[in-house]
N, CA, C and O atoms as a CHARMM CRD file, in Angstrom:
* protein
*
  168
    1    1 MET  N    -14.40900 -31.15500 105.77200 PROA 1      0.00000
    2    1 MET  CA   -14.84000 -32.50900 106.06800 PROA 1      0.00000
    3    1 MET  C    -14.98400 -33.35800 104.80800 PROA 1      0.00000
    4    1 MET  O    -14.94900 -34.58600 104.88700 PROA 1      0.00000
    5    2 THR  N    -15.14100 -32.73100 103.66700 PROA 2      0.00000
    6    2 THR  CA   -15.34200 -33.48000 102.43700 PROA 2      0.00000
    7    2 THR  C    -14.12200 -34.33200 102.11100 PROA 2      0.00000
    8    2 THR  O    -14.26300 -35.45200 101.62000 PROA 2      0.00000
    9    3 PHE  N    -12.93300 -33.81600 102.37700 PROA 3      0.00000
   10    3 PHE  CA   -11.70800 -34.55500 102.09400 PROA 3      0.00000
   11    3 PHE  C    -11.68100 -35.85900 102.89600 PROA 3      0.00000
   12    3 PHE  O    -11.35600 -36.91900 102.36100 PROA 3      0.00000
   13    4 TYR  N    -12.02200 -35.77000 104.17600 PROA 4      0.00000
   14    4 TYR  CA   -11.98900 -36.95600 105.02600 PROA 4      0.00000
   15    4 TYR  C    -13.05700 -37.96800 104.62600 PROA 4      0.00000
   16    4 TYR  O    -12.83100 -39.17600 104.69600 PROA 4      0.00000
   17    5 LYS  N    -14.20400 -37.48100 104.21100 PROA 5      0.00000
   18    5 LYS  CA   -15.26000 -38.39000 103.73900 PROA 5      0.00000
   19    5 LYS  C    -14.81900 -39.09600 102.46300 PROA 5      0.00000
   20    5 LYS  O    -15.09700 -40.28000 102.27600 PROA 5      0.00000
   21    6 THR  N    -14.13800 -38.37400 101.59100 PROA 6      0.00000
   22    6 THR  CA   -13.64700 -38.97400 100.34700 PROA 6      0.00000
   23    6 THR  C    -12.59900 -40.03100 100.63200 PROA 6      0.00000
   24    6 THR  O    -12.63700 -41.11600 100.05200 PROA 6      0.00000
   25    7 VAL  N    -11.66200 -39.72600 101.51900 PROA 7      0.00000
   26    7 VAL  CA   -10.61900 -40.69100 101.87100 PROA 7      0.00000
   27    7 VAL  C    -11.24000 -41.92400 102.51500 PROA 7      0.00000
   28    7 VAL  O    -10.83200 -43.04900 102.22700 PROA 7      0.00000
   29    8 LYS  N    -12.22000 -41.71800 103.38100 PROA 8      0.00000
   30    8 LYS  CA   -12.88300 -42.84500 104.03600 PROA 8      0.00000
   31    8 LYS  C    -13.63000 -43.70400 103.02000 PROA 8      0.00000
   32    8 LYS  O    -13.60300 -44.93100 103.11000 PROA 8      0.00000
   33    9 ALA  N    -14.29700 -43.07000 102.05500 PROA 9      0.00000
   34    9 ALA  CA   -15.01300 -43.81200 101.02000 PROA 9      0.00000
   35    9 ALA  C    -14.05800 -44.62200 100.16200 PROA 9      0.00000
   36    9 ALA  O    -14.35700 -45.76100  99.80300 PROA 9      0.00000
   37   10 ILE  N    -12.92100 -44.04700  99.83500 PROA 10     0.00000
   38   10 ILE  CA   -11.92000 -44.77300  99.04800 PROA 10     0.00000
   39   10 ILE  C    -11.38300 -45.95500  99.84100 PROA 10     0.00000
   40   10 ILE  O    -11.20800 -47.04100  99.28700 PROA 10     0.00000
   41   11 ALA  N    -11.12000 -45.76100 101.12900 PROA 11     0.00000
   42   11 ALA  CA   -10.60600 -46.84900 101.96600 PROA 11     0.00000
   43   11 ALA  C    -11.61700 -47.97500 102.09200 PROA 11     0.00000
   44   11 ALA  O    -11.24100 -49.14800 102.10400 PROA 11     0.00000
   45   12 VAL  N    -12.89300 -47.63400 102.18700 PROA 12     0.00000
   46   12 VAL  CA   -13.92600 -48.66900 102.29900 PROA 12     0.00000
   47   12 VAL  C    -14.04800 -49.45400 100.99900 PROA 12     0.00000
   48   12 VAL  O    -14.20100 -50.67500 101.01400 PROA 12     0.00000
   49   13 ARG  N    -13.98000 -48.73400  99.85900 PROA 13     0.00000
   50   13 ARG  CA   -14.10600 -49.40900  98.56400 PROA 13     0.00000
   51   13 ARG  C    -12.92500 -50.30800  98.26500 PROA 13     0.00000
   52   13 ARG  O    -13.09500 -51.36000  97.64800 PROA 13     0.00000
   53   14 SER  N    -11.74300 -49.92300  98.68200 PROA 14     0.00000
   54   14 SER  CA   -10.54400 -50.68300  98.33300 PROA 14     0.00000
   55   14 SER  C     -9.99800 -51.46300  99.52900 PROA 14     0.00000
   56   14 SER  O     -8.78800 -51.65300  99.65400 PROA 14     0.00000
   57   15 GLN  N    -10.88000 -51.90300 100.38900 PROA 15     0.00000
   58   15 GLN  CA   -10.45800 -52.59800 101.60300 PROA 15     0.00000
   59   15 GLN  C     -9.74400 -53.91400 101.29500 PROA 15     0.00000
   60   15 GLN  O     -8.86500 -54.33700 102.04700 PROA 15     0.00000
   61   16 ASP  N    -10.11700 -54.55700 100.19800 PROA 16     0.00000
   62   16 ASP  CA    -9.50300 -55.84200  99.85200 PROA 16     0.00000
   63   16 ASP  C     -8.02100 -55.69300  99.52100 PROA 16     0.00000
   64   16 ASP  O     -7.21200 -56.53800  99.90500 PROA 16     0.00000
   65   17 THR  N     -7.66800 -54.64400  98.82400 PROA 17     0.00000
   66   17 THR  CA    -6.28500 -54.48100  98.39500 PROA 17     0.00000
   67   17 THR  C     -5.48500 -53.55200  99.29800 PROA 17     0.00000
   68   17 THR  O     -4.28500 -53.37100  99.09100 PROA 17     0.00000
   69   18 LEU  N     -6.13000 -52.96700 100.28800 PROA 18     0.00000
   70   18 LEU  CA    -5.45600 -51.99500 101.14800 PROA 18     0.00000
   71   18 LEU  C     -4.30100 -52.63500 101.91600 PROA 18     0.00000
   72   18 LEU  O     -3.23400 -52.03300 102.04000 PROA 18     0.00000
   73   19 VAL  N     -4.50000 -53.82900 102.42500 PROA 19     0.00000
   74   19 VAL  CA    -3.45100 -54.51800 103.18600 PROA 19     0.00000
   75   19 VAL  C     -2.29000 -54.88500 102.27200 PROA 19     0.00000
   76   19 VAL  O     -1.12900 -54.72500 102.64800 PROA 19     0.00000
   77   20 HSD  N     -2.59100 -55.37000 101.09100 PROA 20     0.00000
   78   20 HSD  CA    -1.53900 -55.74100 100.13900 PROA 20     0.00000
   79   20 HSD  C     -0.72100 -54.52100  99.72900 PROA 20     0.00000
   80   20 HSD  O      0.50100 -54.59500  99.59900 PROA 20     0.00000
   81   21 ASP  N     -1.39900 -53.40900  99.52900 PROA 21     0.00000
   82   21 ASP  CA    -0.68800 -52.18000  99.16400 PROA 21     0.00000
   83   21 ASP  C      0.19900 -51.70100 100.30500 PROA 21     0.00000
   84   21 ASP  O      1.31400 -51.23300 100.07300 PROA 21     0.00000
   85   22 ALA  N     -0.29100 -51.81700 101.53500 PROA 22     0.00000
   86   22 ALA  CA     0.50600 -51.39200 102.68900 PROA 22     0.00000
   87   22 ALA  C      1.74000 -52.28200 102.84900 PROA 22     0.00000
   88   22 ALA  O      2.82400 -51.78600 103.15700 PROA 22     0.00000
   89   23 VAL  N      1.58500 -53.57300 102.64700 PROA 23     0.00000
   90   23 VAL  CA     2.72600 -54.49400 102.73700 PROA 23     0.00000
   91   23 VAL  C      3.73800 -54.18600 101.63700 PROA 23     0.00000
   92   23 VAL  O      4.94500 -54.20600 101.87900 PROA 23     0.00000
   93   24 GLY  N      3.25500 -53.90200 100.43800 PROA 24     0.00000
   94   24 GLY  CA     4.15300 -53.55700  99.33700 PROA 24     0.00000
   95   24 GLY  C      4.91600 -52.26800  99.61300 PROA 24     0.00000
   96   24 GLY  O      6.11100 -52.17600  99.33200 PROA 24     0.00000
   97   25 ALA  N      4.22400 -51.27500 100.16100 PROA 25     0.00000
   98   25 ALA  CA     4.89100 -50.01200 100.48400 PROA 25     0.00000
   99   25 ALA  C      5.93100 -50.21600 101.57500 PROA 25     0.00000
  100   25 ALA  O      7.01500 -49.63600 101.50900 PROA 25     0.00000
  101   26 ALA  N      5.61900 -51.02800 102.57200 PROA 26     0.00000
  102   26 ALA  CA     6.58500 -51.30400 103.64100 PROA 26     0.00000
  103   26 ALA  C      7.80000 -52.03300 103.08700 PROA 26     0.00000
  104   26 ALA  O      8.92600 -51.75600 103.50100 PROA 26     0.00000
  105   27 ALA  N      7.58800 -52.96400 102.15400 PROA 27     0.00000
  106   27 ALA  CA     8.70500 -53.68500 101.55200 PROA 27     0.00000
  107   27 ALA  C      9.60100 -52.73400 100.75400 PROA 27     0.00000
  108   27 ALA  O     10.82500 -52.86300 100.78300 PROA 27     0.00000
  109   28 LEU  N      8.99600 -51.78700 100.04700 PROA 28     0.00000
  110   28 LEU  CA     9.79500 -50.80900  99.30200 PROA 28     0.00000
  111   28 LEU  C     10.62900 -49.93400 100.23900 PROA 28     0.00000
  112   28 LEU  O     11.78000 -49.62000  99.93700 PROA 28     0.00000
  113   29 ILE  N     10.05700 -49.54700 101.35900 PROA 29     0.00000
  114   29 ILE  CA    10.78700 -48.72800 102.32700 PROA 29     0.00000
  115   29 ILE  C     11.95000 -49.50800 102.92000 PROA 29     0.00000
  116   29 ILE  O     13.04300 -48.96700 103.08600 PROA 29     0.00000
  117   30 VAL  N     11.71800 -50.77500 103.23800 PROA 30     0.00000
  118   30 VAL  CA    12.79300 -51.60900 103.78800 PROA 30     0.00000
  119   30 VAL  C     13.91400 -51.76600 102.77000 PROA 30     0.00000
  120   30 VAL  O     15.08900 -51.66400 103.12200 PROA 30     0.00000
  121   31 MET  N     13.56100 -52.01400 101.50200 PROA 31     0.00000
  122   31 MET  CA    14.58800 -52.15800 100.47100 PROA 31     0.00000
  123   31 MET  C     15.36800 -50.86700 100.28100 PROA 31     0.00000
  124   31 MET  O     16.57600 -50.90400 100.04700 PROA 31     0.00000
  125   32 LEU  N     14.69200 -49.72000 100.37700 PROA 32     0.00000
  126   32 LEU  CA    15.37200 -48.44300 100.25700 PROA 32     0.00000
  127   32 LEU  C     16.35900 -48.24200 101.39600 PROA 32     0.00000
  128   32 LEU  O     17.49400 -47.82400 101.16800 PROA 32     0.00000
  129   33 ILE  N     15.93700 -48.53400 102.61300 PROA 33     0.00000
  130   33 ILE  CA    16.81400 -48.35600 103.77500 PROA 33     0.00000
  131   33 ILE  C     18.00900 -49.29900 103.68900 PROA 33     0.00000
  132   33 ILE  O     19.14000 -48.88800 103.94900 PROA 33     0.00000
  133   34 VAL  N     17.77100 -50.55600 103.32700 PROA 34     0.00000
  134   34 VAL  CA    18.87000 -51.51300 103.19300 PROA 34     0.00000
  135   34 VAL  C     19.81400 -51.07700 102.08300 PROA 34     0.00000
  136   34 VAL  O     21.03100 -51.16100 102.24000 PROA 34     0.00000
  137   35 GLY  N     19.27300 -50.61500 100.96800 PROA 35     0.00000
  138   35 GLY  CA    20.10600 -50.17200  99.86100 PROA 35     0.00000
  139   35 GLY  C     20.96100 -48.96400 100.21900 PROA 35     0.00000
  140   35 GLY  O     22.09700 -48.84800  99.76000 PROA 35     0.00000
  141   36 LEU  N     20.42900 -48.07800 101.02600 PROA 36     0.00000
  142   36 LEU  CA    21.19100 -46.90000 101.42800 PROA 36     0.00000
  143   36 LEU  C     22.27200 -47.24200 102.44800 PROA 36     0.00000
  144   36 LEU  O     23.29900 -46.56600 102.50400 PROA 36     0.00000
  145   37 HSD  N     22.05900 -48.27100 103.24700 PROA 37     0.00000
  146   37 HSD  CA    23.05000 -48.64000 104.26100 PROA 37     0.00000
  147   37 HSD  C     24.01800 -49.71500 103.76900 PROA 37     0.00000
  148   37 HSD  O     24.97500 -50.04300 104.47100 PROA 37     0.00000
  149   38 LEU  N     23.79200 -50.25600 102.60100 PROA 38     0.00000
  150   38 LEU  CA    24.64000 -51.31700 102.06500 PROA 38     0.00000
  151   38 LEU  C     26.09700 -50.89200 101.89300 PROA 38     0.00000
  152   38 LEU  O     26.97900 -51.69500 102.19700 PROA 38     0.00000
  153   39 PRO  N     26.40100 -49.69200 101.42800 PROA 39     0.00000
  154   39 PRO  CA    27.81000 -49.30400 101.29800 PROA 39     0.00000
  155   39 PRO  C     28.54900 -49.27500 102.63900 PROA 39     0.00000
  156   39 PRO  O     29.77000 -49.42500 102.66600 PROA 39     0.00000
  157   40 ALA  N     27.84300 -49.08800 103.73100 PROA 40     0.00000
  158   40 ALA  CA    28.49600 -49.07400 105.03800 PROA 40     0.00000
  159   40 ALA  C     28.96900 -50.47800 105.43700 PROA 40     0.00000
  160   40 ALA  O     29.90700 -50.61700 106.22200 PROA 40     0.00000
  161   41 PHE  N     28.32600 -51.50600 104.90000 PROA 41     0.00000
  162   41 PHE  CA    28.70100 -52.88500 105.24800 PROA 41     0.00000
  163   41 PHE  C     29.85400 -53.40000 104.40700 PROA 41     0.00000
  164   41 PHE  O     30.52300 -54.35400 104.80400 PROA 41     0.00000
  165   42 VAL  N     30.09900 -52.79200 103.25700 PROA 42     0.00000
  166   42 VAL  CA    31.13100 -53.27700 102.34100 PROA 42     0.00000
  167   42 VAL  C     32.47000 -52.69000 102.66200 PROA 42     0.00000
  168   42 VAL  O     33.45500 -52.99200 101.98800 PROA 42     0.00000
């Protein structure tokens, strides 16, 4: 249970930047997928 309490404490402390980090990670994933499929379009 200590691991989950630690993760929860970190999420509570960094709540302000959590959304921005999630959006940034999603943007990186989208760019990776587009970059991998780009040769199929050319």
